[in-house]
C-alpha positions as CSV (number, residue, x, y, z in Angstrom):
1,M,49.0,81.0,117.2
2,L,51.3,83.9,117.4
3,R,50.8,87.5,116.1
4,H,53.7,89.1,114.2
5,Y,53.7,92.9,114.0
6,Y,55.4,94.9,111.2
7,I,55.6,98.7,110.5
8,S,55.3,100.2,107.1
9,S,54.5,103.5,105.5
10,D,53.6,102.1,102.1
11,L,50.0,100.9,101.7
12,N,50.8,99.7,98.1
13,D,53.5,97.4,99.5
14,L,51.1,96.1,102.2
15,Q,48.5,95.4,99.6
16,A,51.0,93.3,97.7
17,I,52.1,91.5,100.9
18,E,48.6,90.7,101.8
19,Q,47.9,89.2,98.4
20,E,51.2,87.1,98.6
21,L,50.3,85.9,102.0
22,E,46.8,84.8,100.9
23,Q,48.4,83.0,97.9
24,S,50.7,81.3,100.4
25,G,47.7,79.8,102.2
26,L,46.9,82.4,104.9
27,S,43.3,83.5,105.2
28,T,42.1,87.1,105.3
29,P,41.0,87.0,108.9
30,Q,44.7,86.3,109.8
31,I,45.9,89.5,108.2
32,H,45.1,93.0,109.5
33,V,46.3,96.6,109.0
34,L,46.0,99.2,111.9
35,S,46.2,102.7,110.7
36,E,44.8,106.2,111.5
37,N,44.0,106.6,107.8
38,D,41.1,104.2,107.4
39,A,40.0,105.7,104.1
40,A,43.4,104.9,102.5
41,V,43.4,101.4,103.9
42,E,39.9,100.8,102.5
43,K,40.9,102.3,99.2
44,H,43.8,99.7,98.9
45,H,41.3,96.9,99.8
46,L,43.3,95.9,102.9
47,H,41.8,94.1,105.8
48,A,41.5,96.9,108.3
49,I,41.0,96.4,112.0
50,E,37.4,97.1,113.1
51,A,37.0,100.5,114.8
52,V,35.6,98.9,118.0
53,L,38.8,96.8,118.3
54,K,41.1,99.8,118.1
55,Q,39.7,100.8,121.5
56,D,39.9,98.6,124.6
57,V,36.1,98.0,124.7
58,V,36.1,94.2,124.8
59,R,38.8,93.8,127.5
60,S,37.4,96.6,129.6
61,T,33.9,95.2,129.3
62,Q,35.1,91.8,130.5
63,L,36.9,93.5,133.5
64,G,33.7,95.4,134.3
65,A,31.8,92.1,134.2
66,V,34.2,90.5,136.6
67,A,33.9,93.4,139.0
68,G,30.1,93.1,138.6
69,L,30.2,89.4,139.4
70,I,32.2,90.1,142.5
71,G,29.7,92.8,143.5
72,A,26.7,90.6,142.8
73,A,28.2,87.7,144.8
74,F,28.9,90.1,147.7
75,I,25.2,91.3,147.6
76,L,23.9,87.7,147.6
77,G,26.4,86.6,150.2
78,L,25.4,89.6,152.5
79,T,21.8,88.8,152.0
80,Y,22.4,85.2,153.1
81,A,24.7,86.1,156.0
82,M,22.2,88.7,157.4
83,Q,19.3,86.3,156.8
84,W,17.4,88.9,154.8
85,H,16.2,86.2,152.4
86,T,14.0,84.8,155.2
87,S,11.8,87.9,155.2
88,I,8.5,88.0,153.3
89,V,10.1,89.3,150.1
90,G,12.7,86.6,150.0
91,W,15.5,86.7,147.5
92,L,13.8,89.0,145.0
93,P,15.2,92.4,146.0
94,S,18.7,91.1,146.5
95,G,18.6,89.1,143.3
96,F,17.4,92.2,141.4
97,L,20.1,94.4,142.9
98,A,22.7,91.8,142.1
99,V,21.6,91.8,138.4
100,V,21.6,95.6,138.3
101,V,25.1,95.8,139.8
102,L,26.4,93.2,137.3
103,G,24.8,95.1,134.4
104,F,26.0,98.5,135.6
105,C,29.6,97.4,136.1
106,T,29.7,95.7,132.7
107,W,28.3,98.7,131.0
108,E,30.7,101.1,132.9
109,G,33.6,98.9,131.9
110,G,32.6,99.2,128.2
111,L,32.3,103.0,128.5
112,V,35.8,103.2,130.0
113,G,37.2,101.0,127.2
114,I,35.8,103.3,124.5
115,Q,38.1,106.0,125.8
116,I,41.4,104.2,125.8
117,P,43.4,102.5,123.0
118,N,43.5,98.7,122.8
119,Y,46.1,97.4,125.2
120,Q,47.7,95.4,122.4
121,F,48.2,98.5,120.2
122,K,49.3,101.1,122.8
123,R,52.9,100.6,121.9
124,F,52.2,101.7,118.3
125,Q,50.4,105.0,119.1
126,A,53.4,107.3,118.4
127,L,54.1,105.5,115.1
128,L,50.4,105.7,114.0
129,K,50.4,109.5,114.7
130,Q,53.4,109.8,112.4
131,G,51.4,108.3,109.6
132,K,52.8,104.8,109.7
133,H,50.8,101.6,109.5
134,V,50.9,98.5,111.6
135,F,50.6,95.3,109.6
136,F,50.0,92.2,111.7
137,V,49.6,88.6,110.9
138,D,48.3,85.8,113.1
139,V,50.1,82.6,112.2
140,G,50.2,79.0,113.4
141,S,53.5,77.2,113.7
142,H,52.9,75.5,110.3
143,Q,52.6,78.9,108.6
144,V,55.7,80.7,110.0
145,N,57.9,79.8,107.0
146,A,55.4,81.1,104.5
147,L,55.3,84.4,106.4
148,K,59.1,84.6,106.6
149,E,59.4,84.0,102.8
150,V,56.9,86.8,102.0
151,V,58.4,89.2,104.5
152,E,62.0,88.6,103.1
153,R,60.8,89.8,99.7
154,H,59.7,93.2,101.2
155,P,62.7,94.9,102.9
156,S,60.7,98.1,103.6
157,L,58.7,96.1,106.2
158,I,60.1,96.6,109.7
159,F,59.6,93.8,112.2
160,A,58.0,95.2,115.4
161,G,57.7,92.2,117.6
162,T,55.1,89.5,118.4
163,G,52.1,89.2,120.7
164,D,49.0,87.2,121.5
165,A,47.0,86.2,118.4
166,T,43.3,85.7,117.8
167,P,42.5,82.1,118.8
168,S,42.6,79.7,115.8
169,W,39.0,78.6,116.4
170,V,37.8,82.3,115.9
171,I,39.8,82.5,112.6
172,K,38.3,79.2,111.4
173,G,34.8,80.5,112.3
174,Q,35.4,83.7,110.4
175,D,36.7,81.7,107.4
176,K,33.6,79.5,107.4
177,Y,31.3,82.5,107.8
178,S,33.0,84.2,104.8
179,Q,32.6,81.1,102.7
180,A,29.0,80.8,103.6
181,M,28.3,84.4,102.7
182,K,30.0,83.9,99.3
183,A,27.9,80.8,98.6
184,L,24.6,82.7,99.1
185,P,23.0,84.0,95.9
């Protein structure tokens, strides 16, 4: 899948585009609007990006976890190399310290991520501050033509590039969850 980014200043137009894309076979989890005016996006019933995903929390948490794993592995390796595990207390203190280091680094990574914009959206920060909206669609190769047809009918939409998309299995899972929620009484 590939993510297509577009810039617009008209939420009414974006609402019409979203409806046309859904009628063309795209699902709601494939379509998002990034804006600093979340209230207006909600008022137009557009699929806004979640607040936590506007920040780099997920990626920074993952990077923190990797750093934590390296730290934990270092602690356990040092314990083994220095033969500390052969003492009366065994692996317990080192194992506990390794878990604490892993947890702390993961937590710190998340805290750092809360403070910075999502790495995928940094290039749009100036436009967002000007009151523009970023409309992006995750499409598979079989859906590109449907996207092009809809976009061609809306000349006010400005193409802003492509990027990494949400994996198709995540989108399918979101679709199934949404269907299951609608089926409940």
